[in-house]
N, C-alpha and C positions, 0 to 999 in steps of 0.2 A: 125525501129520498129522490123523488123525481127531479127536483131542482138541482140536487147534487149531481145526478146523472147528466143533466143538461149542461151544467158547468164543466163537468169532466169532458163531455163531447166537444164543447166550445174550446177548451184548452187543447185538446188533441188536434182540432182543426188548425189552431194557430201553430202548433208544433209540427204539423204534417210536412211542410217544406223542409224543415231541418232534419226530420227523421228520414225522409227520402234521400236527402243529400248524404247523410251519415251512412245509410244502407248502401248507396251506390259507391261511395268512397271506400267502404270496407270491402265490397265486392271487387272493385278494380285494384285496390292496393294489395290484396292478398296475393302472395307470391310474385309481387311486382318485380323483384330483382331477378326473376327467372323468365327468359334465358339470361345467363350471366355475361353475355357479350353483345356487341352491336347486332341489331336485327334490321334487315332491309335498309331503309334510308336513314337509319340512325348513324350509319357511317358518314353521312353528311350533316344531318341536322343536330344530332347529339354531340358529334365531334366539334362542330362549329360552335355550339353553345358552350362547351368546355373551354374552347379557345378564347371566346369572348370573356369568360370569367377570368382567364389568365392574362387578359389584356393584349392578346395578339392582334396587331393592327392589320394583318394580312387577310382577315376574314371577309372583307368586302372587296378584295382585289381579285378580279376575274382572271388575272394572269398569274397569280401566285400559286405555287405548288405546296401541297400539304407536306408537313415535315416527315411523314412516314407513308408507306404504301398501304393501300386498302381503305383510305379515308379521303375526304375532300371537303373543301369549304362550300357552304351554302350561300353563294352570292346571287344565285339565279332565282331566288324568291325574295319578296320583301322580308324584313328582319323581325317582325313582331313575334311570330311563332317561335323562332329560335331564341329570342330574348326571354320568352316565357320559360322555355326549356332551361335556359341559362339560370333563371331564378331558382329552379329546383336543384341544379348543380351547385349553385352558391350555398344553398341551405344544407344539402345532404351529401355533397361531394361528387367527384367525377367517377361515378359508378352507375350500375344499372338502375338502382332505385332513384338516384338523383336525376338521371336522364329522363325517367318516366313519371316522376312525381307530378309535374305540372299537367301532364296529359290526364292522369287519374283525377286530379283535382278538377280540371275543366270537364271531364266526363261526368263527374258527379254533379257539377253545376248545371250541365246540359240536361241531365235527367230532371233536376228540379225546375228548370225553365220549361221543359216539356210539360210538366205537371201544371205550371202556372198558365202556360199558353192554352192548353186544352180546357182548363177550368174557365179561363176568361172567355174563350170562344163560345162555350156552351152554357156556362153557369152551373155545371155539374162537376163536383169534386171527383166523383167516380171516374169520369172520363180522364181527368188529370192524373189520378193515381194509376190507372191502367196505362196511360201513355208513358209515364215514368218507368213503370215496371217493364213494359215492352222494350223501351230503350235499353234498360239494364240487361234484358234477356236477348237482345239482338247481338249475335256473335260478331257482326261487323263493328257495331258501336263499341262493344266490349273490347275487341282487339285493338281498335284505334285509341281507346282510353288507357291502354296499357303499353304504349310504345312511344318512343321519343320522335314522333313525326308531327307534321304540321296540321293535318286535316281536322283533328278534333277541335283545335282552337278556332279555326274559321267557322266550323259548324256551330259552335256554341255562340260565337259572336253574332252569327246570322239568326239563331234562335232568339237571342236578346233583341235584335233589330226588329224581328217580326212581332215580338211582344209589345214593343213600343209603337210599332206601326198599328197594331190593333187599337191601342189607346188613342192613337191619332185619328183613326178612321171612325171610331165611335163618338168622337167629340162633335158637337153641333153648335153653331153652323160651320165653324172653321176649325182646322186642327189647332190643338194647343201648342204653343211655341216650344215649351219644354219637352214635350213628347216628340215633336219634330226634330229637335236638336239631338235628343238621345238616340232617335232612329239613325240619324246621320252619323253620330259618334260610333255606334255599333257597326254600321256598314263600313265606315272607314277602318275600324279595327279589323274587320273580316278581310277587307282588301289588303290591308297591311300584313296579313298572314299569307294569302295567296290571291293572285289576280282573278281567280275563278269567281270570286264574290261580286265582281263587277257586273256579271250577267244579271243577277237578281237586283242589284242596285239600280240598273237602268230600267228594269221593269217596274220597280217600286216608284221611281221618279215619274214614269208615265202614268201610273195608277193615281198618284197624288195629284198630278196636274189635271188629269181627266176628272177627278172628283171635284176639284175646285171649279173647273169649267162647267160641269153639270149642275153644281149647286148654284152658280151664278145664273145660268140659263133658266133655272126653275123658279127664280125669284120673280115675283109679280110687282114688287114695290121698287121704287127708285128709277131714275132715268137710265138710258143706255150708257151714258157717260159714267154715272156712278157705278154701274155694274162692271164696266170695263176697268175702272180704277180699283175696285175690290179684287178683280181677278189678277190684275198686275201686281197688287200688293201681296196677295196670297202666293202667287206664282214665284215672286221674288223670295219669299220666305222658304218655299219648298226648294228652290234652286240653291239657296244658301245652305239648307239642311242636308240635302243629298248630293250637293256638288262641292261647295266650299268646305264644309265641315269635314267630310271624308278626305278631302285633299290635305287639309291641315293635319288630320290624324295620321295620314299616310306619311307625310314628310316628317312629322314628329317622331315616328317610329325609327327614323334614321338618325336619331340624336347621337348614338355612339359613333356613327359614321362621320358626322360633322365634328364631334368631339375629338376624333383622331386626327383632325386637321384638314379634312376634305371640305370643299366648298360647293357652291351651286353647279359649277361646270362639271365637276367630278360626279355630282349627283345625277345630272342629266345624262352623262356618259354611261353611268351604271344602269340607268333605266333603259337606255338604248340597247345595252348588252343583254339585259334580261329579256327584252322583246325579241332581239335577234335569236337568242337561245331557244325560246319557245316556238317562235315562228318557223325556225329552220330545223327543229328537232326531227330527225329522220330515224331515230333509234327504234328498234323492235325489241320485244321481250316475250319469252315463252309464256308468261302469265298475263299478258295484255288481254284486254277484252273490249268489246264494243258497247256503246251506251245501251242498246236494246237488250243486251245480255244481263245487265246488272240486276233488275228485279226478278229475273229468272234464276239467279245465283248459278249461272252456267260456268263461270270461270273464276275460281278463287286466286289469290296471290299467296304463294308459298314463301313465308317469311323466314322460317327457321326449321332445321332438322338436326337431331342429335342421336346418333346410334350408340347405345349403351352396351357394355360388355355382356350383360345378361340377356341380350337379344331383343330388348325392348327398344322402342323408338319414340322420341319426343318431337312433336310437330307444333308449329304455329301457322295456321292458315287464316288468312283474312277473307272471310266470306259471310254473307248474311245468314241469319237463322231462316231456313227455307220456309218454315211454317208462318213466319212473318212476311218475308219478302215476296213470296208467291202470291200473297193477297193484297199487296200494296196498291197496285193499279185498280183492281175492282173495288177495294175499300175506299180509295180516294174518290172514284167516280160515284159510288153509292152515296157517300156522305155529301158530295157536291150536289147531287140530285135531291137528297132528303132535306138539305138545308138551303136549297136554292133561293128561298124567299126570306132568308134570315141573315142578311148581311151584318158584318163583313166576313163571316166565316168562310163562305165559298171563295171569296177573293183571296184571303190569307192562305187558305189551303191550296188553291190552284197555283198561286205564285210560288208558295213555299215548296211544293212538290214538283210540278211540271216546269216552273221557272228556273229551278236549280238542276233539273235533270235533262230536259229536252235540248237546251243549248249545246250539250255535248255532242249532239248529232252533227253539228256544224264544225266540230273541232277535228282537224285531220291528224293531229299528233297522237302518239301512243297514249293510251289511257288504261286505268285499272279500276277494279270494282270499288276501291275506297274513294274514288271520285263521286260515287253515288251517295256517300255518307250524308251530306247536307239534305238531299231530297229524302233519304231514308228516314230521317227524323220526323218528317211530315207524314210519311207513310205510317209511322207509329202513332202519330196524332190521329190520323184517320181511323186506324184500328182501335185506338183507345175510345174514340167517340162511338164507333160502331158497336163494339162489345158492350160498352156502358148502356147503349140503347137496348141491346138484347137482355142485359141483366135487369132492366127496368120493365121488361115486357112480360108476356105470359109465361107459364111454367116451362113449356118445352123450349121456348126461346131462351129463357134464363139458363136452363140446363145446357143448351148448345153453347151459350157464351162462356159458362164455367168450364165446360169440356174443352173449348178452344184455348182458354187461358192456361189450363193445366197441360194441354198438349204443347203449347209454346214453352212452358217451363221445362217439360220433359225433354223437348228437343234441345234446349240450351244445356241442360245437364248432360245429355248424350254427347253433344259436340264440344262441351267444355274442355276435355283433354286436348283436343286438336286445335283449340284456340289459345291454350295457355301452357303448352309444352309439358303436359303431364305424360310420363312414359306409358306407352301401351304396347301390347304385343302386336305383331304384324296382322294377326287375324282380327284383332279389335280395330285396328286402323282400317283394314279392308271393309269391315262392316259399316264404317262411316263414309265410305266412298259411294254415295248414293248414285252419282252420275259418273259416267266415264270421263267427262271433261274435268272432273275434280282431281284427277290423278296428275 
């Protein structure tokens, strides 16, 4: 009997990633076609994806006008995210479910990767499971997994990059080539969705080079010449992985652009136009926010509203689950301190959270709370690790951890209607406006 129970537990452990993926996909795909029209930047991203499926060559032309009012081409971002949305449109058709299917799929994949990352960082599956659950219950992650926008794709590619980075950092004495290349591949894919991923890529390159340099300096054997040769060889591999490989992936994402007859000159001209667009963007927005406001959930983005004849109103707000986001910074700091002597967890968490959040302090252009999404995933990792530690401690700490997890679930259920366009009375909506800045 005991042996059978142990076999059952082993089987469930093997099935756990798939079960988490299925649970997340079911959560994100439920009522995915609601709202039944374009929401927020779907007027650009989902529209462009459908035009790619139709074979419209104008999608990469920054001077081309859309064939109808209220929509536009997404040439001002790299194309990988739009191509992924186009895959959903090709399978399910040019409708709301098709626009959003790829986002739901990647959102579920991201929850699974969060589980794997937290598990690998700590060696505890409980931390991984809690991380995956917190990602599912984060209303910001939930909303971005149910909309035809780009941010969820870059976030998931970055999660994958950090998972391979962890494998690279735990290898001794030098990084494994395959893990290095996979790190660069995922970083390139993230940059090919949005240039934002270049911030973390630069930090990762510095981290890897510093690690090789420190390893070389710590060696007692070999002549200085041999140590220098080892450093140059390893540095060359790192630069190949986080420099050349991402560049190749980025250019490859433009395959439809080249297939439509454009060449290197047009490619470089398009990159210049993308840079000019973002560098010179002076636009303002009523729901814009500053980087320091994001973990405080001070300013959501109002994606959708529908006033029904019965007096109810359906909303979609993009904002974090406050019971998660309000604790991100203290949780990250606490985990960094508690695990400070157990590398590479502190490095991965610090770069993943602060390295993807704080660079926004230097960005002058308009920004929104969904730009916090890549960092928020590592906030969930920190909370998953922290709550797992509470569950494994004494009785009152275990009770505190369980109570917090239940409270996060309750908050998600409470805010679910305003994250997924479930009609509510005006009184019910008002009850969910915890802060004046949410209105």
